[in-house]
TORPA-4810 file (N, C-alpha, C, O; in nm, 3 decimals):
<nodes>
NODE_1_0.756_0.193_0.339_0.664_0.104_0.418_0.685_-0.021_0.397_0.657_-0.098_0.489_X
NODE_2_0.738_-0.075_0.273_0.727_-0.219_0.243_0.817_-0.283_0.362_0.775_-0.383_0.420_X
NODE_3_0.917_-0.234_0.392_1.035_-0.267_0.465_0.966_-0.290_0.613_0.985_-0.400_0.665_X
NODE_4_0.893_-0.201_0.678_0.811_-0.189_0.815_0.744_-0.310_0.784_0.779_-0.411_0.845_X
NODE_5_0.625_-0.319_0.674_0.526_-0.433_0.659_0.610_-0.561_0.714_0.578_-0.617_0.818_X
NODE_6_0.729_-0.607_0.629_0.790_-0.707_0.642_0.853_-0.732_0.789_0.861_-0.838_0.851_X
NODE_7_0.895_-0.610_0.823_0.980_-0.670_0.938_0.833_-0.683_1.040_0.866_-0.746_1.140_X
NODE_8_0.690_-0.647_1.047_0.606_-0.674_1.117_0.554_-0.808_1.123_0.503_-0.859_1.223_X
NODE_9_0.571_-0.870_0.995_0.566_-1.029_0.959_0.661_-1.105_1.035_0.627_-1.196_1.110_X
NODE_10_0.789_-1.065_1.013_0.901_-1.117_1.079_0.870_-1.146_1.258_0.891_-1.242_1.332_X
NODE_11_0.818_-1.025_1.276_0.814_-1.019_1.450_0.668_-1.091_1.497_0.611_-1.061_1.602_X
NODE_12_0.616_-1.198_1.394_0.496_-1.249_1.428_0.332_-1.216_1.388_0.234_-1.285_1.415_X
NODE_13_0.337_-1.097_1.320_0.220_-1.074_1.278_0.176_-1.130_1.134_0.263_-1.146_1.048_X
NODE_14_0.043_-1.159_1.108_0.019_-1.233_0.992_0.046_-1.119_0.872_0.066_-1.004_0.912_X
NODE_15_0.046_-1.135_0.765_0.064_-1.092_0.609_-0.066_-0.955_0.645_-0.042_-0.835_0.638_X
NODE_16_-0.175_-1.004_0.677_-0.329_-0.959_0.641_-0.307_-0.829_0.789_-0.352_-0.715_0.799_X
NODE_17_-0.225_-0.908_0.879_-0.229_-0.803_1.012_-0.163_-0.687_0.966_-0.208_-0.573_0.959_X
NODE_18_-0.029_-0.737_0.927_0.072_-0.598_0.890_0.002_-0.509_0.781_-0.001_-0.387_0.793_X
NODE_19_-0.055_-0.572_0.674_-0.128_-0.473_0.589_-0.236_-0.376_0.650_-0.255_-0.263_0.606_X
NODE_20_-0.304_-0.430_0.752_-0.407_-0.347_0.807_-0.348_-0.241_0.899_-0.400_-0.131_0.919_X
NODE_21_-0.235_-0.285_0.951_-0.143_-0.170_1.045_-0.090_-0.071_0.943_-0.057_0.043_0.977_X
NODE_22_-0.083_-0.111_0.830_-0.021_0.036_0.752_-0.135_0.115_0.659_-0.127_0.225_0.603_X
NODE_23_-0.232_0.027_0.663_-0.343_0.114_0.586_-0.478_0.151_0.688_-0.477_0.253_0.757_X
NODE_24_-0.575_0.069_0.687_-0.712_0.079_0.772_-0.679_0.120_0.930_-0.728_0.221_0.981_X
NODE_25_-0.593_0.033_1.000_-0.569_0.055_1.153_-0.503_0.201_1.137_-0.522_0.275_1.233_X
NODE_26_-0.455_0.235_1.067_-0.342_0.352_1.089_-0.456_0.470_1.037_-0.417_0.585_1.060_X
NODE_27_-0.563_0.463_0.983_-0.641_0.557_0.945_-0.719_0.584_1.072_-0.738_0.697_1.117_X
NODE_28_-0.761_0.471_1.126_-0.878_0.464_1.221_-0.795_0.544_1.371_-0.835_0.627_1.452_X
NODE_29_-0.681_0.479_1.357_-0.638_0.540_1.496_-0.601_0.691_1.480_-0.627_0.764_1.575_X
NODE_30_-0.551_0.738_1.384_-0.533_0.890_1.366_-0.675_0.963_1.310_-0.675_1.080_1.272_X
NODE_31_-0.759_0.906_1.311_-0.895_0.953_1.255_-0.883_1.028_1.136_-0.943_1.135_1.126_X
NODE_32_-0.798_0.975_1.023_-0.795_1.018_0.906_-0.895_0.966_0.806_-0.859_0.868_0.741_X
NODE_33_-1.007_1.012_0.785_-1.086_0.934_0.695_-1.088_0.921_0.566_-1.178_0.866_0.503_X
NODE_34_-0.973_0.977_0.511_-0.966_0.963_0.379_-0.899_0.864_0.347_-0.899_0.833_0.228_X
NODE_35_-0.826_0.788_0.438_-0.733_0.666_0.410_-0.766_0.540_0.461_-0.834_0.523_0.561_X
NODE_36_-0.721_0.457_0.394_-0.719_0.324_0.451_-0.848_0.216_0.359_-0.840_0.094_0.353_X
NODE_37_-0.920_0.269_0.320_-1.016_0.167_0.248_-1.054_0.238_0.124_-1.034_0.359_0.107_X
NODE_38_-1.115_0.148_0.025_-1.149_0.195_-0.132_-1.293_0.217_-0.092_-1.368_0.120_-0.076_X
NODE_39_-1.334_0.340_-0.075_-1.493_0.376_-0.054_-1.496_0.495_-0.114_-1.392_0.550_-0.151_X
NODE_40_-1.618_0.549_-0.130_-1.672_0.676_-0.206_-1.617_0.775_-0.083_-1.633_0.739_0.034_X
NODE_41_-1.557_0.892_-0.115_-1.527_0.980_-0.074_-1.379_0.988_0.017_-1.344_1.090_0.076_X
NODE_42_-1.300_0.860_0.018_-1.183_0.909_0.070_-1.078_0.888_-0.066_-1.117_0.856_-0.178_X
NODE_43_-0.980_0.905_-0.038_-0.871_0.958_-0.145_-0.847_0.794_-0.226_-0.857_0.681_-0.177_X
NODE_44_-0.816_0.835_-0.358_-0.782_0.738_-0.469_-0.629_0.713_-0.487_-0.570_0.730_-0.594_X
NODE_45_-0.576_0.673_-0.379_-0.396_0.630_-0.392_-0.436_0.450_-0.356_-0.482_0.391_-0.257_X
NODE_46_-0.403_0.418_-0.458_-0.430_0.259_-0.474_-0.292_0.222_-0.540_-0.236_0.284_-0.631_X
NODE_47_-0.251_0.118_-0.480_-0.140_0.013_-0.551_-0.197_-0.124_-0.573_-0.244_-0.203_-0.491_X
NODE_48_-0.183_-0.136_-0.706_-0.212_-0.259_-0.762_-0.083_-0.364_-0.778_0.008_-0.332_-0.854_X
NODE_49_-0.079_-0.481_-0.711_0.055_-0.555_-0.692_-0.023_-0.698_-0.786_-0.144_-0.716_-0.799_X
NODE_50_0.073_-0.771_-0.832_0.109_-0.874_-0.880_0.115_-1.014_-0.782_0.220_-1.079_-0.775_X
NODE_51_0.009_-1.048_-0.716_0.024_-1.156_-0.629_-0.032_-1.105_-0.491_-0.023_-0.984_-0.471_X
NODE_52_-0.090_-1.186_-0.393_-0.160_-1.154_-0.297_-0.086_-1.154_-0.177_-0.047_-1.259_-0.125_X
NODE_53_-0.064_-1.032_-0.127_0.018_-0.987_0.004_-0.031_-1.012_0.117_0.017_-0.954_0.215_X
NODE_54_-0.145_-1.109_0.134_-0.209_-1.133_0.266_-0.161_-1.274_0.250_-0.196_-1.328_0.355_X
NODE_55_-0.100_-1.362_0.177_-0.073_-1.461_0.183_0.097_-1.488_0.182_0.146_-1.592_0.225_X
NODE_56_0.177_-1.378_0.127_0.302_-1.334_0.143_0.328_-1.168_0.115_0.319_-1.107_0.009_X
NODE_57_0.359_-1.125_0.230_0.395_-0.984_0.235_0.475_-0.937_0.123_0.463_-0.826_0.070_X
NODE_58_0.551_-1.022_0.092_0.675_-0.963_0.017_0.605_-0.958_-0.155_0.677_-0.927_-0.250_X
NODE_59_0.485_-0.987_-0.169_0.381_-0.974_-0.282_0.387_-0.833_-0.287_0.389_-0.773_-0.395_X
NODE_60_0.391_-0.775_-0.178_0.324_-0.607_-0.212_0.432_-0.525_-0.257_0.404_-0.411_-0.296_X
NODE_61_0.547_-0.562_-0.258_0.678_-0.474_-0.347_0.645_-0.542_-0.498_0.722_-0.489_-0.577_X
NODE_62_0.566_-0.631_-0.560_0.541_-0.660_-0.690_0.412_-0.570_-0.736_0.301_-0.614_-0.765_X
NODE_63_0.456_-0.426_-0.734_0.393_-0.338_-0.788_0.359_-0.320_-0.932_0.453_-0.278_-0.998_X
NODE_64_0.246_-0.341_-0.998_0.183_-0.337_-1.129_0.151_-0.212_-1.174_0.215_-0.180_-1.274_X
NODE_65_0.060_-0.117_-1.126_0.003_0.001_-1.118_-0.022_0.051_-0.964_-0.054_-0.003_-0.858_X
NODE_66_0.013_0.203_-1.013_0.002_0.284_-0.913_-0.093_0.419_-0.955_-0.070_0.486_-1.056_X
NODE_67_-0.191_0.443_-0.870_-0.288_0.527_-0.896_-0.301_0.647_-0.774_-0.355_0.611_-0.669_X
NODE_68_-0.265_0.750_-0.782_-0.277_0.853_-0.701_-0.376_0.949_-0.728_-0.401_0.983_-0.844_X
NODE_69_-0.443_1.000_-0.617_-0.537_1.091_-0.643_-0.654_1.073_-0.776_-0.701_1.164_-0.844_X
NODE_70_-0.680_0.936_-0.785_-0.719_0.896_-0.911_-0.665_0.874_-1.047_-0.729_0.823_-1.138_X
NODE_71_-0.560_0.909_-1.055_-0.456_0.909_-1.165_-0.366_0.776_-1.237_-0.253_0.771_-1.189_X
NODE_72_-0.376_0.736_-1.276_-0.290_0.656_-1.314_-0.136_0.708_-1.317_-0.125_0.815_-1.377_X
NODE_73_-0.023_0.658_-1.268_0.122_0.712_-1.271_0.196_0.619_-1.347_0.186_0.499_-1.322_X
NODE_74_0.280_0.670_-1.451_0.360_0.604_-1.525_0.499_0.591_-1.430_0.574_0.687_-1.413_X
NODE_75_0.519_0.461_-1.374_0.614_0.424_-1.269_0.747_0.419_-1.343_0.845_0.445_-1.273_X
NODE_76_0.771_0.389_-1.475_0.865_0.380_-1.554_0.928_0.548_-1.544_1.026_0.584_-1.479_X
NODE_77_0.846_0.624_-1.622_0.854_0.795_-1.605_0.930_0.832_-1.488_1.035_0.893_-1.510_X
NODE_78_0.896_0.807_-1.361_0.934_0.827_-1.252_1.082_0.803_-1.226_1.162_0.888_-1.189_X
NODE_79_1.107_0.677_-1.251_1.261_0.623_-1.261_1.345_0.728_-1.322_1.443_0.772_-1.262_X
NODE_80_1.306_0.772_-1.445_1.434_0.832_-1.517_1.427_0.952_-1.470_1.328_1.024_-1.455_X
NODE_81_1.607_0.983_-1.432_1.624_1.110_-1.412_1.651_1.191_-1.489_1.720_1.147_-1.582_X
NODE_82_1.622_1.321_-1.496_1.614_1.454_-1.574_1.737_1.540_-1.523_1.756_1.589_-1.412_X
NODE_83_1.825_1.543_-1.654_1.934_1.642_-1.611_1.909_1.788_-1.669_1.989_1.878_-1.644_X
</nodes>
């Protein structure tokens, strides 16, 4: 998804518009009410990034915390291959 947002910016959307296209606008278009906003009753999947992606869309890749279904995910553990 990061690549798609970056391409949208390269095509002329502002970083804020690209983020909206990937989150809230997407949920509104497909009537998926649990996605796109941080509000009660919606899924708790959140990326916390180091930097403001509305100023520079490439900051969206600077992920510091990943929360899925309300649980903090150990990203380092995900990157370790199990044999």
